[in-house]
N, C-alpha and C positions, 0 to 999 in steps of 0.2 A: 407523514413520512418525508424525510429529506431527500432520499435518493432511492430509486427503484431501477434495477438493471434486470432486463428480461431477455434470457436466451442470447446473451451478447457474444458475438464472434468477431475476431480480428485476425484475418489471414494476410500474410505478406507474400506477394508473388515472388517467385524465384525464376530468374531468366537465364537462359543459356543457349549455346549454339551460335552459329554465324549470324542468324537473324535476331538473336536475343529474344526468342519467344519464351512465353511462360511455360516452364517445365514442371512446376509444382508450387505448393504453397506452404509457408511456415505457419502452422496453426497455433499462434501464440496464445489466443484466448478462444476457446471452442465451446460455446454454449453455456455461459456462466449466468446465473441468476442470483442476485443478492438484493437485500433491502436494508437501508440504514435509517434508523429513527432520528428525529430531531434531538440534538443534544447528546447523541451517542458517539462513542468511539468504537468503530468496527475495525478489528485487526485482521490483516491478510498475511498469512505466512506460507512459506514454502522455499525450496531450494532455488538457487539461481537457474533461470530458464523455465520457471514454472508459469510465467505469464503475469506475475503480480504487478510489475511496473507498467506493462502494456495495458492492463485493465484500468489502472489508475489514470493513465494519460488518455485513455479512450473515453472514460466517463467525463473527463474535463473537456473533451472535444479538442484536445491537442493533436490527436490523430483520429481519422474517421473510422467508425466501425464498419465491418463488412456486412453485418446484419444484426438484428436484435433491436431492442428499444432501451432508451435512457430517459427516465422521467425524473426531473429535478424539481423538488418543491411543488409538485403537482403539474408541471409543464413538461410536455414531450419535447426534448431538445435533440432528438436523434438526428434530425436532418437540418438543423440550423447551420448556416455557413456565413462566412464573410462578415458584413456589418451587423447582421442579426445576432452574432455572438458577442458583440461588444458589451451590451448591458449585462450579459451573463458573466463576463470576466470579473465584474465587481463583486459577484456573489460566490464565485468559486475560485480558489487559489491553490497553489502548490508550494510546498517546501521541498526543494530538491535534495538529493543525497549528498552531493559534494559541494560544500560552501565555497571551495576554492574556485570552482568552475562556474558557479551560479552568479557570481558578481563580476561586473565589468571592471577590469583592472585599472582603467584610466578615468573612472568616474569617482567623485567623492561620495561619501555615504549619504550626504544630503540629497544629491541628485539621484542616487540609486533608490533610496527609500521613497523619495518624493515624486519620482517619475509617474507612478500610477495616478497620483492626484492631478498631475499636469495633463495627462491623457484623458482621464475619465471625468474629471470635475472642473477642468480649466482653472484651477486654483491660482491665486496670485503668489508671488515669491514670498511675501510676508506670511501668508496663510500656510504655505508649504513648509516654511522654516519652523513655524510654531507647531504644526502637527507632527512633523518629523521629530522635533525635540521631545514632544510628549510621548511619541511611540518608542523612541530610544530609551527613555527612562523606564517605560513599562517592561522592556525586554532586558533591563539590567545594564544598559550602557549610559554613558555620560553625554551631555549636550555638546561638549567640546569635541566629541568624536565625529561630529557632522562634517567637518572639513578635512577629515583624513581619508586615505585611500585604502582599499581592501588589504593590500600587502602589509599594512602596518598593524594588522590585528592577528590574534591567535585563531585557531580553528573554531573554538567555542564562540569567540566573539563574532566571527564571520557568520556562523550559523544564527546567532542572535540578530544580525543585520538582515539575513534572509527571512527570518520570521517576522521582523518588523515590516519588511516590504510586503509580505503576504497579508499582513493584518491592517495595513494603512487604510484600506478601503472599507474596512469593517465587513468582511465577507461572512456568509453563513456557513460555508462548507470548505474544508481544507484537506487536500491529500498530502499526507506526510510520507514521502518516499524515502525510506531508510534514513530518517532525520539525524541519527546519531552514529551510523556505522563508520563514518569517516573521522570520528572524533576519538580522543583519548578516553579510556575507561573512566578516569577521574572526572571528566567533563560531562559524560553521557547522562549521569543521574541529574545533574543540574539543568540540562536542557529539557529532559523529560518532565521534571518538576515545573519548569517554566511553562511548558506547553499545557500541562494540566491546569496551572493557575490561570493562564490566558483563556483556556477553554471555558472555565467557570465564569470568568469576568465578562467575556463577550458572547456567552451562550453559543459556542461553536459546535459544529459537528465534524468529526474527524474520520477519514479513512486512513488508517495507519498501515503502511506496507513495510514488512521487515522479514528477514530470515531468522531473527533472534527471538525465540519464543519467550524468553525471560522479559524482554522489553514489551512484547505484545501482551503478556499476562499482566504486567504492571499497569498498562495503560488502558486496556480494552474492556468493554462491556460484553461484546460478543466477538467470536473469532471464526474466520473461514480458513480452511487449509487447502491450498492449491497444489496441484501436481500436473505438470505437462498440459497446461491450459484448461484443466478441469477442476471443479470443486470436489474434494474428497470428503470433507466434513465441515459442518457449521454448528456451533453451539455457544451457549453462554460461557464466558471465560472460566468460571469456577467449575462448571460441569465438564467442560472439555478436558481440563487438567486432572480432574478426579476420576472421570469415566470415559476415556477416549475409546472410540469404537472402531476406528480404522487403523489397520496395521501401519500405515505411513505416519499417522499422528502419534502412535505409540513410539515409533522410531525417533521422531523429532523430539518428543518429550524426554526420551531416555538419553538424548545427547546434551541436555541442558547441564552445565557444570554444577556440581554440588560442592559447596565450600568445606563441608565436614568430611575428612578422609575416611572415617569409619563408616559413615552412611554411603559414601561413594563406592566403597569396596563391596558393600552388600547389595548395591543396586544392580539390577540386570540391565545391561546396556545392549540395545539392538543395533547391530551394524548392518546397514544395507549393502548388499553386494552390487558391484557394477555402477555405472554412471547413469544419470537420467537420460533416457532415449532422446533422439532428435525430434523436435516438433515438426520437422519437414516430413518425417515418416513415422508417426506415432504407432505404437503397438495396437493391434486389434483387441476388441474386448475391453477389459479393464486396463487402463494405461499403466497401472502400477504392477501388473502381474509379473513382469520380467524381473522384478526385485522383491516380490512379496513372498514371505515364508509360508503363507497359507494358500497360495495359488493352486487351483485345480483346473480341469479342462474347461469348465464353464467360464472361468475368468478369462481364458484366452479367446473364447468365442462370443461371449455376450457382455456388452457394457452394462454395469450395474447402474440403475437409476438412483438419484439422490432422494432417499425416502426419509420420512420422519420416524426415527426409531423410538424416540421419546418426545414428549411435548417440548418443542423448541430445539430439539437435537436431531440434526439431519446427517445422514451418512450414505456414501456410495460404495457399498461393499456387499458381495453376495453372502458373506459369512460373518456379518457383524454380530449375529446372535451367538454364534460359537465363540467369538472373541470376547463378547460381554460375559459369557459364562466362564471364560478362562480355559476353554477346552481346545 
């Protein structure tokens, strides 16, 4: 197993008043458990504010967890801090959502991509230049791009530079945080195909974070659906799309655009009412009950556990059996 997350929580304190005391907590991630096998792409989907990005950054130890355990490649890294994290950085990397903000505007590509080699391997200038040139070729850029600055590239090219920087140390595990959402539609497919090719070449494991189910379906072996800091459903990609068991998953899948107008007209689209509640004051019971068409009294009072409805298919819903029967 490449990554195991056990009952992970990340609460952000909210301060107020004259003394700026803690008056509450934003429960961004609230008791999430997932496992990701070596060589797997695990997709994590949900609306903005569901806690996807916070989960990704917490497992990378970019932010400290409030509680729970993070086990990476057999090692418990939950409480690692400071210098003890340095060796881990070579094995775990991230591709950020916005390539415009992820790159230093006053540094050349050679310095941006080669900086991890300088920090972690104390590589010489000639070695850095050689390895950066090799990596740029692998991500579809030219050697002459090394001496250019980020503003001289398109959005797709910048994301290729970000990917090159993440891969230069040959990591085992990469978090892809909305890797195509800031790009033109025409460029998105090329970047996704590039990531798949690199995954096979370097035997990588991905945690793919996205609000776009079409992207996650294309890339992922398994998918987890998050809502307001909680996992609602986890299943193999094909199983999730063919037999979704949670009302929230049904709604997300129904929102995927269909290119054929005839099919789109016949398709039943589920429109969720209202906005996602605040993680500062989440609803009691099932967190989705305020927007769920199936909600009953028990949903408002008791939080449903994440149960294995079918082999490998987990769902957190009191009425998943009724939904599976279509009743």
